[in-house]
GUVOTI-44821 format. One line per 10 residues: for each residue z, y, x of N, C-alpha, C. Coordinates in steps of 0.1 Angstrom, whole numbers. Each point is the difference from the previous one (the first is absolute). Layout:
Z,Y,X,Z,Y,X,Z,Y,X | ...
This chain:
130,202,44,-7,12,6,-14,0,-6 | -4,11,-6,-13,1,-5,-10,6,10 | -13,-2,-3,-10,6,9,1,15,1 | 5,6,-11,2,15,0,8,5,11 | 8,-8,6,9,4,11,-7,3,13 | -12,-4,1,-7,2,13,-6,14,0 | 4,9,-9,-4,14,0,8,8,-9 | 0,13,1,9,9,-7,-4,2,-15 | -13,-2,-3,-5,3,-13,-3,-13,-7 | 9,-4,-10,-2,-13,-7,-14,-1,-7
-3,11,-7,-13,-1,-8,-12,-1,10 | 1,7,11,-11,0,10,-2,-14,5 | 11,-7,3,0,-13,6,-5,-10,-10 | 4,0,-12,-5,-9,-10,-15,2,-2 | -4,13,0,-15,2,-1,-7,-5,11 | 5,1,12,-6,-6,12,-2,-15,-1 | 11,-7,-4,-1,-14,-1,-9,-5,-11 | -1,8,-11,-9,-4,-11,-15,2,5 | -2,10,8,-13,2,6,-3,-12,9 | 10,-5,7,-2,-11,9,-4,-13,-8
6,-1,-12,-3,-12,-8,-15,1,-4 | -4,12,-4,-14,1,-5,-10,-3,11 | 4,0,13,-9,-3,11,1,-15,5 | 9,-8,-7,1,-14,4,-13,-7,-4 | -6,-8,9,-13,-6,-3,0,-15,-3 | 11,-7,4,1,-14,-2,13,-4,-5 | 1,-12,-5,13,-5,-5,10,-1,12 | -5,-3,12,9,0,11,6,13,3 | -9,11,-1,5,13,2,12,3,-10 | -2,-4,-13,10,2,-10,12,-7,3
-1,-13,5,11,-8,4,9,7,11 | -7,6,10,7,6,10,7,13,-5 | -6,7,-9,6,12,-5,12,-4,-8 | -1,-10,-9,11,-5,-8,12,-5,8 | -3,-6,11,11,-5,9,7,12,6 | -7,10,4,6,13,5,8,7,-11 | -5,0,-12,7,7,-11,13,-8,-3 | -1,-13,-1,11,-8,-3,11,2,10 | -3,0,13,10,2,10,6,14,0 | -8,10,-3,4,14,-1,11,2,-10
-1,-8,-11,9,2,-11,12,-11,1 | 1,-6,11,11,-9,2,-1,-14,-7 | -11,-3,-6,-2,-13,-7,-5,-10,10 | -1,-13,-4,-3,-10,9,-14,-6,-3 | -4,0,-13,-13,-6,-3,-6,7,-12 | -14,-1,-1,-7,6,-12,-8,-10,-6 | -5,2,-12,-10,-8,-7,-8,8,-9 | -13,-2,1,-10,6,-10,-6,-12,-7 | 1,1,-14,-6,-11,-7,-7,5,-13 | -9,-8,-4,-6,2,-13,8,-7,-11
2,6,-11,9,-6,-10,-6,-13,-5 | 7,-11,2,-5,-13,-4,2,-3,-15 | -7,-10,-5,1,-4,-14,14,-5,-2 | 5,0,-12,13,-4,-4,2,-15,4 | -11,-8,0,1,-14,2,0,-3,15 | -2,10,9,-1,-3,14,13,-4,6 | 0,-9,9,13,-5,7,0,4,14 | -11,3,6,-1,3,15,-2,15,3 | 6,4,11,-2,14,4,-13,1,9 | -3,-11,7,-11,0,9,-14,5,-6
-3,-4,-12,-12,3,-6,-1,14,-5 | 11,7,-1,0,14,-5,4,10,11 | 4,-5,12,4,9,10,-12,6,8 | 0,13,1,-11,6,7,4,2,15 | 11,6,2,6,1,14,15,-2,-1 | 5,-6,11,14,-2,0,5,-2,14 | 12,5,3,7,-3,12,12,-9,-2 | 1,-6,-12,11,-9,-2,-1,-12,9 | 11,-6,4,-1,-12,9,-8,-11,-7 | -9,-6,8,-9,-10,-6,8,-12,-6
11,-3,7,8,-11,-5,6,3,-13 | 5,12,-2,6,4,-13,-11,0,-11 | -12,5,2,-10,-1,-10,-4,-14,-3 | 0,-9,10,-4,-14,-3,11,-6,-9 | 13,2,3,10,-5,-8,-1,5,-15 | -2,13,-1,-2,6,-13,-10,-7,-8 | -12,-3,6,-11,-6,-7,3,-15,-2 | 6,-7,9,4,-14,-2,9,-2,-11 | 9,10,-2,10,-1,-11,-4,6,-13 | -12,6,0,-6,6,-12,8,12,-4
6,8,9,9,11,-4,-7,11,-7 | -14,1,2,-7,11,-7,0,-2,-15 | 1,-12,-5,-1,-2,-15,10,7,-8 | 12,0,5,11,6,-8,6,12,7 | -8,7,8,5,11,8,3,12,-8 | 12,5,0,4,12,-8,-8,13,5 | -3,0,13,-8,11,6,-14,0,-7 | -7,-11,0,-13,0,-6,1,2,-15 | 10,-5,-6,2,3,-15,2,15,-2 | 7,6,8,2,15,-1,-13,7,2
-8,-4,10,-13,6,2,-9,-1,-12 | 1,-11,-7,-9,-2,-12,5,9,-12 | 12,4,0,6,7,-11,1,15,2 | -2,5,13,2,14,3,-8,4,11 | -3,13,0,-8,6,11,9,9,9 | 13,0,-2,9,8,7,6,-7,12 | 2,8,11,6,-6,12,14,-5,-3 | 5,-11,7,13,-5,-3,7,-5,13 | 13,0,-1,8,-6,11,0,-15,0 | -1,-6,11,0,-15,1,13,-4,7
10,-4,-7,13,-5,5,0,-15,-3 | -4,-8,9,-2,-14,-3,12,-7,-6 | 13,2,5,11,-7,-6,2,3,-15 | -4,12,-4,1,4,-14,-12,-5,-8 | -12,2,6,-12,-4,-8,-1,-15,-1 | 4,-8,10,-1,-14,-1,8,-6,-11 | 10,6,-4,8,-5,-11,-8,-1,-13 | -11,7,-1,-8,0,-12,-10,-11,0 | -1,-8,10,-10,-11,0,3,-11,-10 | -10,-4,-6,1,-11,-11,-1,-14,5
-4,-1,13,-2,-13,6,12,-6,8 | 11,8,0,12,-5,7,-1,0,15 | -10,8,5,-2,0,15,6,13,6 | 9,6,-7,6,12,5,7,-1,14 | 7,-11,2,7,-2,12,-9,-2,12 | -11,-7,-3,-11,-3,10,-6,14,4 | -3,8,-9,-6,13,3,9,9,8 | 13,0,-4,9,9,7,2,-5,14 | 1,-13,2,2,-6,13,-12,3,9 | -12,-1,-6,-12,2,7,-1,14,5
3,10,-9,-1,14,4,11,4,10 | 11,-6,-1,11,3,10,-4,-6,14 | -6,-12,-1,-4,-7,13,-10,8,8 | -9,6,-7,-11,8,6,3,15,0 | 12,4,-4,5,14,0,-9,9,-8 | -3,-5,-12,-8,8,-10,7,0,-14 | 12,4,0,7,-1,-13,-2,12,-10 | -5,11,5,-2,11,-9,-11,10,5 | -4,8,-9,-11,10,3,-5,7,-12 | -13,2,-1,-6,7,-11,-14,-5,-2
-4,0,-13,-14,-4,-3,-7,11,-8 | -12,2,3,-8,11,-6,-13,-5,-6 | 0,0,-14,-13,-4,-7,-11,9,4 | -12,-5,2,-12,7,4,-12,-4,-9 | -11,8,2,-12,-4,-7,-12,7,7 | -12,-6,-2,-12,6,7,-9,6,-11 | -12,5,5,-9,6,-10,-6,-9,-10 | 0,-13,4,-6,-10,-9,10,-5,-11 | 12,4,1,11,-4,-9,8,-11,5 | -3,-6,12,8,-10,6,14,4,2
9,-8,-4,14,4,2,6,-8,11 | 9,6,7,7,-7,12,13,6,3 | 5,-2,12,13,6,3,1,0,16 | 9,9,4,3,0,15,15,0,0 | 6,-9,9,14,-1,1,4,2,14 | 13,5,2,6,1,13,14,-6,-1 | 2,-10,9,13,-8,-1,7,0,13 | 13,-2,0,8,-1,12,14,-2,-2 | 9,4,9,14,-2,-2,7,14,2 | -7,11,0,6,13,0,6,3,-13
7,12,-1,4,4,-13,-12,4,-9 | 3,1,-13,-11,3,-9,-7,13,3 | -13,2,-2,-7,12,3,6,12,-9 | 0,11,6,5,12,-7,-11,4,-10 | 3,10,-8,-9,5,-10,-13,6,7 | 3,7,10,-11,7,7,-9,-11,7 | 7,-10,7,-8,-10,6,-8,-8,-10 | 5,-3,-11,-7,-7,-11,-12,8,-4 | 1,13,-2,-11,8,-4,-11,0,11 | 4,1,13,-10,0,11,-7,-13,1
8,-11,-1,-6,-13,1,-10,-3,-12 | 4,4,-12,-9,-2,-11,-13,8,1 | 1,11,6,-12,8,3,-9,-7,10 | 6,-5,11,-8,-7,9,-6,-13,-6 | 8,-7,-8,-4,-13,-5,-13,2,-8 | -1,10,-9,-12,2,-8,-12,3,9 | 2,8,10,-11,3,9,-5,-12,8 | 10,-9,4,-4,-12,7,-8,-9,-8 | 5,-3,-13,-7,-9,-9,-14,5,-3 | -1,13,-2,-13,5,-3,-10,-1,12
6,2,12,-8,-1,12,-5,-14,2 | 9,-10,-2,-4,-14,1,-11,-4,-10 | 0,6,-12,-10,-2,-9,-14,5,5 | 1,12,6,-12,6,5,-6,-9,12 | 9,-5,8,-4,-8,11,-7,-13,-5 | 6,-6,-10,-6,-12,-6,-14,3,-6 | -1,11,-6,-13,4,-6,-10,2,11 | 3,6,11,-9,2,11,-4,-13,6 | 10,-9,2,-2,-14,5,-10,-7,-9 | 2,1,-13,-9,-7,-9,-15,5,1
-1,13,2,-14,6,2,-6,-6,13 | 8,-1,11,-5,-5,12,-5,-15,-2 | 8,-7,-7,-3,-14,-2,-13,-2,-7 | -3,9,-10,-12,-1,-7,-12,4,8 | 1,8,11,-11,4,7,-4,-9,11 | 9,-9,5,-4,-9,11,-8,-11,-6 | -10,-4,8,-9,-11,-4,6,-14,4 | -6,-10,-6,5,-13,3,-1,-4,15 | -11,4,6,-1,-3,14,10,8,9 | 2,12,-4,10,8,8,14,-6,-1
3,-5,-12,13,-7,-2,1,-13,8 | -12,-7,0,-1,-13,8,3,3,14 | -6,10,6,2,3,14,14,5,3 | 6,7,-9,14,4,2,9,-12,-1 | -3,-9,-9,8,-12,-1,0,-9,12 | -12,-2,6,-1,-8,12,6,7,12 | -1,14,0,6,7,11,15,-1,0 | 6,0,-13,14,-2,-1,4,-14,4 | -9,-9,0,3,-14,4,-1,-2,15 | -4,11,7,0,0,15,-14,-3,6
-10,1,-9,-14,-3,5,-6,12,6 | -8,-2,10,-8,11,6,-13,2,-8 | -7,11,4,-13,3,-7,-10,-11,2 | 0,-6,12,-9,-11,3,3,-12,-9 | 13,-3,-1,4,-12,-8,-3,2,-14 | 3,13,-5,-3,3,-14,-15,-1,-3 | -8,4,9,-15,0,-2,-4,-15,-1 | 6,-9,7,-4,-14,-1,5,-6,-13 | 12,4,-5,6,-5,-12,-8,5,-12 | -4,12,0,-7,6,-12,-16,0,2
-4,-5,11,-15,-1,3,-6,14,0 | 7,9,7,-5,14,1,-1,3,15 | -7,11,3,0,4,14,13,7,4 | 3,1,12,12,7,5,0,14,-4 | -12,6,2,-2,14,-4,3,3,-15 | -4,-9,-8,2,1,-15,15,-1,-3 | 7,-9,7,14,-2,-2,8,13,4 | -4,6,11,6,12,5,-3,12,-10 | -12,0,-5,-4,10,-10,9,-1,-12 | 2,-12,-6,9,-2,-11,14,4,3
5,-3,11,14,3,4,2,15,2 | -10,7,6,1,14,1,-1,7,-13 | -8,-5,-9,-1,6,-13,12,-2,-8 | 6,-12,1,13,-3,-7,11,9,5 | 0,2,13,11,9,6,-2,14,-5 | -12,5,-1,-2,13,-6,4,1,-14 | -3,-10,-8,3,1,-14,15,-1,-2 | 7,-7,9,15,-1,-1,7,11,7 | -8,10,4,5,12,7,9,-3,12 | -6,-9,8,7,-4,13,-10,2,11
6,-1,13,-9,4,11,-6,-13,7 | 6,-11,-2,-6,-12,6,3,-13,-8 | -5,-11,4,1,-12,-8,14,-5,-1 | 8,2,10,14,-4,0,8,7,-11 | -2,13,-1,6,8,-10,-5,-4,-14 | -13,-2,0,-7,-4,-13,6,-13,-6 | 2,-10,9,6,-13,-4,14,3,-5 | 8,8,8,14,3,-4,0,6,-14 | -8,9,-3,0,7,-13,-5,-10,-11 | -10,-8,3,-5,-9,-10,10,-10,-3
8,-5,9,11,-9,-3,11,7,-8 | 3,13,3,10,7,-6,-3,2,-15 | -12,3,-3,-4,3,-14,-4,-13,-8 | 0,-12,7,-3,-12,-7,-14,-3,-1 | -9,7,8,-14,-2,0,-4,-14,6 | 8,-3,10,-2,-13,7,14,-6,1 | 1,-14,2,13,-6,2,0,-9,12
């Protein structure tokens, strides 16, 4: 079932959802939209990734967003399944969308791990789907995939998902760019105050740690919240953690 079924006019609905994508402000917003999109098309999991180097063995380093089971991804990386992946190989050779039918594609593996891959995808009910090559304004190449155990996507569904995939990848690039600008504008003291707040310290405790007045600490936290486009220190810390500004 496609998102278009929630209204009589397919084009109007697609336009509405593309407009929704343009308004997504954080990676978490994108994750929630992608989960909704995945479920609407009867798939079970999605992945957004930046195209890794040919020598890369792990998916973790190139995955931007994913709803794949954590255990499955861990096994993939432990076994180095990314190194000889026919899917990644196809992405490096073509910019056209393609069907992912694991039992068929796995036969082309040169590492002899075809049976492992097939068993893994069957176990987590992700044996087939589709993959859509994407790119952003900087030239970064990536892909968006939708996997599950439903029948293969129809031609119309494939066109719709490919359209959404490019918009999603482009929006994520914009969010990363905005996050990078925010990171550049925060001062070292503001980051210090956010870091200690994330560790559970109060303004009084932070003032003692950093040898500042409580008023100054609150000033730094309020200014950081404003720069991060949040309304309070709790939201500021949450966003700072999300964009990797603090750990």
